[in-house]
C-alpha positions in Angstrom: 39.4 35.8 5.3 39.2 33.7 8.0 42.6 31.8 9.1 40.9 28.7 9.3 39.7 28.4 5.8 41.8 25.6 4.5 40.4 26.1 0.9 41.2 29.6 -0.4 44.6 30.0 1.8 46.8 31.0 -0.9 49.9 30.4 1.6 49.8 26.9 1.4 49.2 26.9 -2.4 51.6 25.0 -4.8 54.2 27.3 -6.4 53.3 28.1 -9.9 55.7 25.8 -13.0 57.3 27.5 -15.6 55.1 29.2 -18.5 56.3 25.8 -20.6 58.0 22.8 -18.7 60.7 21.0 -20.5 60.4 17.7 -22.0 62.8 14.6 -20.9 64.5 14.1 -24.1 66.7 10.7 -24.6 69.8 12.6 -26.0 72.3 12.1 -22.7 72.5 10.7 -19.3 72.2 12.5 -16.4 72.2 11.7 -12.8 70.3 13.4 -10.4 71.8 12.8 -6.9 69.3 13.4 -4.1 69.8 14.3 -0.5 69.8 11.0 2.0 67.0 10.5 3.8 66.3 9.2 7.1 65.7 5.4 7.3 61.7 4.7 8.2 60.8 2.5 11.1 57.9 0.7 8.8 60.7 -0.1 5.9 61.8 -4.2 6.2 65.4 -5.4 6.8 66.5 -5.3 2.7 65.6 -1.9 2.5 67.6 -0.4 5.2 70.8 -2.3 4.2 70.5 -0.2 0.6 72.9 2.8 0.2 71.1 6.1 1.0 72.1 7.5 -2.1 72.1 6.4 -5.5 72.4 7.4 -9.2 69.0 7.6 -11.1 68.7 7.5 -15.1 66.7 10.1 -16.9 65.0 8.1 -19.9 62.5 9.2 -22.2 59.1 9.3 -21.1 58.1 6.8 -23.3 60.6 4.5 -22.1 59.8 5.3 -18.1 59.1 2.3 -16.0 55.1 2.5 -14.6 56.7 3.0 -11.0 58.3 5.3 -11.8 55.2 7.7 -12.9 54.7 8.8 -9.4 57.7 11.5 -10.1 55.6 13.2 -12.4 52.6 13.0 -10.1 54.5 15.5 -8.0 55.8 12.6 -5.4 59.1 11.3 -4.8 59.9 7.8 -5.0 61.0 7.1 -1.7 57.6 8.3 -1.0 55.8 5.9 -3.2 57.8 3.0 -2.3 56.9 3.4 1.6 53.2 4.0 0.5 53.5 0.4 -0.9 55.0 -0.9 2.0 52.2 0.6 4.5 48.8 -0.3 2.3 49.8 -3.9 3.3 49.2 -3.6 7.4 45.4 -3.4 7.5 43.7 -0.7 9.7 40.5 -0.2 11.6 38.4 2.4 9.1 37.6 4.7 12.1 35.4 8.0 11.7 38.3 10.6 12.5 36.1 13.9 12.5 32.8 15.2 11.7 30.9 18.1 10.1 28.6 20.3 10.1 26.5 20.4 6.8 25.5 23.6 6.0 23.2 24.2 2.1 24.1 27.3 0.2 21.3 27.6 -2.3 23.0 30.5 -4.7 25.5 33.1 -4.0 23.1 35.9 -4.9 20.4 36.2 -7.3 22.3 37.4 -10.1 25.3 34.6 -9.8 25.7 31.5 -11.1 28.4 28.7 -10.1 30.1 26.7 -13.0 32.8 23.8 -12.9 35.4 24.8 -15.2 37.4 22.0 -16.5 40.9 22.5 -19.0 40.9 18.5 -20.3 43.6 19.2 -22.4 45.9 21.0 -19.6 47.5 18.9 -17.1 47.7 20.2 -13.6 51.1 21.4 -13.6 50.6 23.3 -16.8 47.3 25.7 -16.4 46.7 28.3 -18.4 47.8 31.5 -17.5 44.7 33.5 -17.2 46.0 36.1 -15.2 48.9 37.6 -17.8 47.1 36.1 -21.1 43.5 36.4 -20.6 41.7 39.2 -23.2 38.2 38.7 -22.4 35.5 36.3 -21.4 32.4 35.9 -22.8 29.0 33.7 -22.5 25.3 32.8 -24.1 23.9 32.4 -20.8 20.9 30.2 -22.0 22.9 27.7 -23.7 25.7 27.8 -20.9 28.4 28.2 -23.4 31.5 30.0 -22.9 34.6 31.5 -24.9 37.5 32.5 -23.4 39.8 35.0 -25.4 43.6 34.1 -25.0 46.8 36.3 -26.1 49.7 35.1 -27.7 53.2 35.3 -27.0 54.7 36.9 -30.2 58.0 37.5 -29.2 58.9 33.7 -28.7 60.9 32.6 -32.2 60.7 29.2 -31.3 56.9 28.7 -30.8 55.6 31.0 -33.4 56.5 31.2 -36.8 56.2 34.8 -38.0 56.9 34.1 -41.7 53.7 32.2 -41.9 51.2 33.5 -44.7 48.9 36.8 -43.4 45.7 34.7 -43.9 46.7 32.1 -41.8 48.4 34.1 -38.8 46.8 33.4 -36.0 46.9 36.7 -33.4 44.7 34.8 -30.4 44.0 31.6 -29.1 40.3 30.8 -28.0 38.7 28.2 -26.0 35.3 27.2 -26.7 33.4 25.0 -23.8 30.9 22.2 -24.0 28.1 21.3 -21.4 29.6 18.3 -19.6 26.8 15.0 -19.8 28.1 12.9 -17.3 27.2 15.0 -13.7 24.4 15.3 -12.8 22.9 17.7 -10.1 26.6 18.2 -9.2 27.5 20.6 -6.4 31.1 21.8 -4.7 31.7 21.5 -1.4 34.0 24.3 1.1 35.3 22.9 3.9 35.6 25.7 7.1 36.8 24.2 10.4 34.3 21.6 11.5 31.7 22.8 8.8 31.0 21.7 5.1 29.5 24.1 3.2 27.3 22.5 -0.4 27.2 24.7 -2.9 25.0 23.7 -5.8 26.6 24.4 -9.4 24.6 25.4 -12.7 26.3 23.3 -15.1 30.0 21.8 -15.5 31.5 23.2 -18.9 34.6 21.9 -20.2 37.0 23.9 -22.5 38.7 22.9 -25.8 40.6 24.6 -27.9 38.5 26.4 -30.8 38.9 25.0 -34.4 37.0 27.6 -35.7 40.2 29.5 -38.4 40.3 25.6 -39.5 36.8 25.0 -40.0 36.4 28.1 -42.0 39.1 27.0 -44.2 37.7 23.7 -44.7 34.3 24.8 -45.2 36.2 26.5 -48.5 36.6 23.0 -50.0 35.5 20.5 -47.9 31.3 20.5 -48.7 32.3 19.5 -52.5 34.7 16.8 -51.5 31.8 15.1 -48.4 29.1 15.6 -51.3 31.2 13.5 -53.6 32.0 11.0 -50.6 28.3 10.9 -49.4 27.1 9.2 -52.9 28.9 5.9 -52.6 28.3 5.4 -49.2 24.3 5.7 -49.7 24.7 3.2 -52.8 26.8 1.2 -50.5 24.5 0.9 -47.8 21.1 0.7 -49.9 17.9 2.4 -49.1 16.5 0.5 -46.7 19.2 2.1 -43.9 18.0 5.9 -44.6 14.5 5.1 -44.3 14.9 3.4 -41.3 17.0 5.4 -39.9 14.8 8.8 -40.9 12.8 9.0 -38.0 15.6 9.0 -35.8 17.3 11.3 -38.0 14.6 13.7 -38.1 14.2 13.9 -34.4 18.2 14.7 -33.8 17.7 17.4 -36.2 14.8 19.0 -35.7 16.6 19.2 -32.0 19.7 20.3 -33.4 17.7 23.0 -35.0 16.4 24.0 -32.1 19.7 24.7 -30.5 21.6 26.1 -33.3 18.5 29.0 -33.9 19.1 30.0 -30.1 22.5 30.1 -30.5 22.3 32.1 -33.3 19.8 34.3 -31.8 21.3 34.6 -28.7 23.9 37.3 -27.7 27.6 37.4 -26.2 27.5 38.5 -22.9 30.9 40.0 -22.0 32.5 39.6 -18.6 35.0 40.8 -16.6 37.7 38.5 -15.5 39.3 38.4 -12.1 42.1 36.8 -10.6 42.2 34.4 -8.1 43.5 36.9 -5.7 41.6 39.2 -6.0 39.5 41.3 -3.6 35.9 40.4 -6.0 37.0 36.8 -6.1 37.6 36.6 -2.1 34.3 38.2 -1.8 32.9 35.5 -3.9 34.4 32.8 -2.4 33.0 33.7 1.3 29.5 33.7 -0.2 30.2 30.0 -0.8 29.8 29.9 3.1 26.3 29.5 3.8 25.4 32.3 6.6 21.9 30.6 7.8 22.1 28.7 10.4 18.8 26.9 10.3 18.9 23.2 11.1 16.8 20.8 9.0 15.0 17.9 10.5 16.6 14.6 9.0 13.7 12.1 8.7 15.4 9.7 6.9 17.1 6.8 7.8 20.8 5.8 6.5 19.6 3.7 3.4 17.2 6.0 1.9 19.9 8.9 2.5 22.6 6.8 0.3 19.9 6.1 -2.2 18.8 9.6 -2.7 22.5 10.6 -2.9 23.7 7.9 -5.2 20.3 8.6 -7.7 21.6 11.9 -8.1 24.8 10.5 -9.8 24.5 7.9 -11.4 21.2 6.9 -13.5 21.4 3.2 -13.0 20.8 3.0 -9.3 17.8 1.3 -8.7 15.9 1.1 -5.3 14.7 -2.3 -3.6 11.6 -2.5 -2.2 11.7 -3.8 1.3 13.3 -4.5 4.6 17.1 -3.4 4.7 19.3 -6.1 5.0 20.9 -5.2 8.3 17.6 -5.3 9.6 16.9 -8.7 8.3 20.2 -10.1 9.7 18.8 -9.5 13.2 16.2 -11.9 12.8 16.7 -15.6 12.9 16.5 -17.0 9.2 13.6 -18.2 9.2 12.0 -14.9 9.5 14.5 -13.4 8.0 13.5 -15.2 4.9 9.7 -14.9 5.4 9.6 -11.3 6.1 11.8 -10.9 2.5 9.3 -12.8 0.8 6.6 -11.2 2.0 7.6 -7.8 1.9 10.4 -7.8 -0.3 10.6 -8.7 -4.1 8.2 -11.8 -4.9 11.0 -13.0 -7.5 14.5 -13.4 -6.6 17.8 -15.9 -7.4 18.9 -18.1 -4.9 22.6 -16.1 -5.2 21.2 -13.0 -3.9 19.0 -14.5 -1.1 22.7 -16.3 -0.2 23.3 -12.8 1.0 20.5 -12.7 3.8 22.3 -15.7 5.2 26.1 -14.8 5.0 26.6 -17.4 8.0 24.6 -20.1 7.2 25.1 -23.3 4.8 23.6 -23.5 1.3 21.9 -26.6 2.1 20.2 -24.9 5.3 19.0 -22.4 2.9 17.4 -24.4 0.9 15.4 -26.4 3.8 14.3 -23.7 5.2 13.6 -21.4 1.9 11.5 -24.3 0.2 8.8 -24.5 3.2 8.2 -20.6 2.1 8.6 -20.9 -1.7 8.1 -21.8 -5.2 10.8 -22.6 -7.8 9.9 -21.3 -10.6 12.1 -21.1 -14.1 14.8 -21.6 -11.8 13.9 -19.0 -9.4 12.2 -18.8 -5.8 9.0 -17.0 -5.7 7.0 -16.3 -2.5 4.0 -18.8 -1.9 0.6 -17.4 -2.2 -0.4 -18.2 1.1 2.0 -15.6 2.6 0.6 -13.1 0.9 -3.0 -13.9 -0.2 -6.1 -15.7 1.4 -9.2 -17.6 -0.4 -9.9 -17.4 -4.4 -6.7 -14.3 -4.4 -4.3 -17.2 -3.3 -5.8 -20.0 -5.5 -5.7 -17.4 -8.0 -1.8 -16.5 -7.8 -1.1 -20.4 -7.9 -2.5 -20.6 -11.3 -0.6 -17.9 -12.4 2.6 -19.4 -11.4 1.7 -23.1 -12.8 1.1 -21.3 -16.2 4.8 -19.6 -15.7 6.3 -22.8 -14.4 5.4 -23.9 -17.5 6.4 -21.2 -20.1 8.2 -18.1 -19.1 5.5 -16.5 -21.6 2.0 -17.2 -21.0 -0.9 -15.8 -23.6 -3.9 -13.7 -21.9 -6.5 -16.1 -23.2 -5.2 -18.9 -20.8 -5.2 -16.4 -17.9 -8.7 -15.1 -18.1 -9.9 -17.4 -16.3 -8.1 -15.2 -13.3 -11.4 -12.8 -13.2 -11.9 -9.9 -12.6 -9.4 -8.0 -14.9 -7.9 -6.0 -11.7 -7.2 -8.8 -9.6 -5.7 -10.5 -12.5 -3.0 -7.9 -13.5 -2.8 -6.9 -9.6 -1.5 -10.3 -9.6 0.9 -10.8 -12.5 2.6 -7.1 -12.4 5.0 -8.2 -9.3 5.6 -11.6 -11.4 5.5 -10.7 -15.5 5.7 -7.8 -18.0 2.7 -7.4 -19.9 3.5 -7.7 -23.7 0.6 -6.1 -25.6 2.2 -6.6 -28.9 2.4 -10.4 -28.8 -1.1 -10.5 -26.2 0.5 -12.4 -23.3 2.6 -11.8 -20.6 6.7 -12.5 -19.9 8.0 -13.9 -16.4 10.0 -10.7 -15.1 13.3 -12.9 -14.8 15.4 -14.6 -16.9 15.1 -18.8 -15.7 18.1 -19.1 -13.0 20.5 -21.7 -15.2 23.0 -22.1 -12.8 20.5 -23.1 -9.6 19.1 -25.8 -12.3 22.3 -26.8 -13.0 24.1 -26.8 -9.6 21.0 -28.2 -7.7 18.9 -30.8 -10.0 17.7 -32.7 -7.2 16.1 -29.7 -5.6 14.5 -28.9 -9.1 13.1 -32.3 -9.7 11.7 -32.6 -6.2 10.2 -28.9 -7.2 8.2 -29.9 -10.4 7.4 -33.3 -8.9 5.2 -31.1 -6.5 3.7 -28.7 -9.5 2.1 -32.1 -11.5 0.6 -33.0 -8.1 -0.8 -29.5 -7.3 -1.7 -28.9 -11.1 -4.6 -31.0 -11.3 -6.2 -29.8 -7.8 -5.3 -26.0 -8.6 -7.4 -26.5 -11.4 -10.6 -27.9 -9.8 -9.9 -25.7 -7.1 -10.9 -22.6 -9.7 -14.0 -20.7 -9.3 -16.5 -21.4 -12.4 -15.9 -18.9 -15.1 -13.9 -16.6 -12.5 -17.4 -16.1 -10.1 -17.2 -15.8 -6.6 -19.1 -18.7 -5.3 -18.4 -20.2 -2.0 -18.1 -23.5 -1.5 -15.9 -24.1 -4.4 -12.7 -24.7 -2.6 -13.8 -28.4 -2.4 -10.2 -29.4 -3.1 -8.1 -26.8 -1.1 -7.3 -29.6 1.9 -5.8 -31.9 -0.3 -4.5 -28.7 -2.1 -2.5 -27.9 0.9 -0.9 -31.7 1.2 0.3 -31.6 -2.2 2.7 -28.6 -1.9 4.7 -30.7 0.8 7.8 -30.5 0.5 10.4 -32.0 2.5 7.5 -33.2 4.7 6.5 -29.8 4.7 2.8 -28.9 4.3 1.8 -25.3 3.1 -0.5 -23.6 5.0 -3.3 -21.0 4.3 -5.3 -22.4 1.7 -8.4 -22.4 4.9 -9.5 -25.7 3.9 -12.6 -25.8 2.1 -14.5 -22.4 3.4 -14.9 -19.5 1.6 -13.7 -16.2 2.0 -17.1 -15.3 4.4 -16.9 -18.5 6.5 -12.9 -18.3 7.1 -13.6 -14.5 8.8 -16.9 -15.6 9.9 -18.9 -12.6 7.9 -21.8 -15.4 7.0 -23.5 -15.5 9.7 -25.1 -12.1 9.6 -26.0 -11.5 6.1 -29.1 -11.8 4.9 -30.2 -14.3 2.3 -28.7 -13.4 -1.1 -26.4 -11.0 -0.2 -23.6 -14.0 -0.1 -22.1 -12.8 -3.8 -22.0 -9.3 -2.6 -20.5 -9.7 0.1 -17.7 -11.9 -1.5 -17.2 -9.5 -4.2 -16.1 -6.5 -1.4 -14.8 -8.6 0.8 -12.1 -9.5 -2.0 -11.8 -6.0 -2.9 -10.6 -5.3 0.4 -8.4 -8.0 0.6 -7.1 -6.9 -2.6 -6.7 -3.0 -1.8 -6.4 -3.4 2.2 -8.3 0.2 2.2 -11.3 1.6 0.1 -13.6 4.0 0.4 -17.2 3.9 -0.4 -17.1 5.4 -3.7 -14.0 2.9 -5.0 -16.1 -0.1 -3.3 -18.8 0.5 -5.5 -16.4 1.2 -8.2 -14.7 -1.6 -8.0 -17.9 -3.3 -8.0 -18.8 -2.3 -11.2 -19.7 -5.1 -14.0 -20.0 -7.2 -10.9 -23.0 -6.9 -9.3 -26.0 -4.6 -10.3 -26.5 -3.8 -6.3 -28.2 -0.4 -4.8 -25.8 1.9 -3.4 -27.5 1.3 0.3 -27.6 -2.2 -0.4 -23.8 -2.0 -0.9 -23.2 0.0 2.4 -25.4 -2.4 4.4 -23.2 -5.0 3.3 -19.9 -3.4 3.4 -20.7 -2.3 7.4 -21.5 -6.3 8.6 -18.3 -7.0 7.0 -15.7 -4.0 7.3 -15.1 -1.7 9.9 -15.1 1.9 9.0 -12.3 4.1 10.1 -13.5 8.0 9.5 -14.0 7.9 6.1 -12.4 4.8 4.6 -13.0 0.8 5.3 -10.9 -2.5 6.4 -11.9 -5.6 7.3 -13.0 -6.7 10.6 -10.5 -9.7 10.5 -7.9 -11.4 8.3 -8.8 -14.8 9.7 -5.7 -14.9 11.6 -6.8 -14.8 15.9 -3.0 -13.8 16.9 -2.2 -10.9 14.3 -6.2 -9.7 14.5 -5.7 -8.9 18.1 -2.9 -6.4 18.0 -4.7 -5.2 14.4 -7.5 -4.3 16.2 -5.3 -2.2 18.6 -4.3 -0.1 15.2 -7.6 0.5 14.1 -9.0 2.0 17.2 -6.0 4.2 18.0 -6.7 5.1 14.5 -10.5 5.5 15.1 -9.4 7.9 18.4 -7.4 10.2 16.1 -8.1 12.8 13.2 -8.0 11.5 10.0 -4.5 12.8 8.7 -3.2 12.4 11.8 0.3 10.8 11.8 1.3 8.1 14.5 4.8 7.1 15.4 6.0 3.6 16.3 6.6 4.5 19.9 2.8 5.0 20.4 1.6 1.9 18.7 3.9 -0.3 21.1 2.7 1.9 24.1 -1.3 1.2 23.1 -0.5 -2.5 22.5 1.4 -3.1 25.7 -1.1 -1.5 27.6 -4.2 -3.5 25.8 -2.4 -7.1 25.2 -0.1 -6.6 27.8 2.9 -7.8 25.6 4.9 -6.7 22.7 3.9 -7.2 19.3 7.0 -8.8 16.9 8.3 -6.6 14.1 7.0 -8.8 11.5 3.4 -8.4 12.8 3.7 -5.0 13.1 5.2 -4.6 9.6 2.4 -6.8 8.4 -0.4 -4.6 10.0 0.8 -1.4 9.5 1.8 -1.4 5.6 -1.4 -2.8 5.2 -3.4 0.0 7.2 -1.2 2.7 6.6 1.4 4.5 4.4 5.0 5.7 5.8 6.0 9.7 5.4 8.7 11.4 7.4 9.3 8.7 9.8 5.6 8.2 10.8 2.1 6.6 9.9 -0.7 8.0 8.2 -3.5 6.1 7.6 -4.3 5.2 3.5 -6.5 7.6 1.7 -8.6 4.4 0.3 -8.4 5.1 -3.5 -8.4 2.2 -5.5 -4.3 1.5 -6.8 
């Protein structure tokens, strides 16, 4: 093997301990005289004045103090004392070495790699595999192992030769169980500046087999078990056995399948090779990847850490939205606006404070009230940040209901039509409960915020009381999209004042067509159809013509040519999909038009980099685009894949 192989260098291995390490008994006091050591420079003055040699009493293990436990881990007491002193000195955590990572998918086509753990044996007392191992066998389908070890018959102290022949044990068997705590594990090998990763087929844990005891118990234990099982059933009653029948049946079925596989599969005998044998050295070399192909790493650091954590624990949940590191580079108001519009719509105040580590809570609250409502003690993004027109009114109505009650019945929400719009607005805010025919707010009330900020809570509740009447009057009649119904929207904006701030985004009393300027080009009688198409495109952003027709089912009887004609007037066609011509925001529309024209000039599935869009914007508009505007437009029109942007497919979500 190579000289740089640190993992398999036998010369640096610790010497093998004796077969049975003697235990310390409290019969007498043994004095250990350690050799004098040179005083360390980092030691304090009182330590230097101590005598370099002292007596240590060896007491029973149960009476040893915790501080001396380092002795049994192979660490000298002086080293332990020194480490506790040096830990008080805080040092900068710096990168001391970098490794090239290599993935070795398998050792070969007929070899599987296992991690074998012997949980009942400490590191200083391993099984003497080289001397005692008689046979290793495996059932490959279940990854079930058995290791047969010989016993020392010559030991009068540890082996009773006077026992009955029927009870005499002539061998020790270790049986394996598959660990359920490790998921998608791998073993790493370091050589020089290379780190080779080898996926494991399974992690198996070995325990002494008690089959000989089970065999004796089987002769007498069944009758005793049956006798004990009857009073247990009488004690708990029939309801317990009935309620658990399904779970028991399901578990029993699974156990029967495993037992069937176990009984049908035969043991396969394996040859055992010592760790320093030539065969073992050959397989150790195979853990080093021979391929030098470089993989393109398109993930950012946060996505990489998330994917790594997901493989080792089942409770890690990825948070949508921009990363905290990216947000902290922006002013507080832009920071909160971007998080509320791109991240979670429902937030606890304590969680939002992580986005403002240097600002006071009062200042955070002042800025937050400009862009969020308080619902059940939780801060919810205002509707104008996410939607326009009727969709924003519908969402405000939904939030109004959740502000009153944590659970809202379907009958109260049916005013929001059509059904796909209602569900699209509810899913980020609540959980549907078909059994109760209602929707439940997705988060528990933040009682901590309600308790600590009663003045803010009262102010927000007063704002909801003023806003309630105007929201109700502004709803379209029967959920239909009728132009001119937002007669009170201007007043609605004024009613959402908090600390002198008026909520923007409801566009006065204009309809969706008036906002975007489409109504002037439509023929008479096409306004209702056009409004429905606009709302579909506002909700789904990018749609094909077939998806638009599918979304209009039940809302209009217009024929395909009429739908296509109206869509062409209010939307721009990019290859085979449609997007709105305008969002009603002139500054944002300028950059949006640059992006649309850029994709029209490219192929349908062309991947576009951020730098390309930046250069095109600088050339056309003679200015740079902000990250907020860039993210809003690109997420509307495209989906991110491998560090690039691709035009959305146009299907209904």
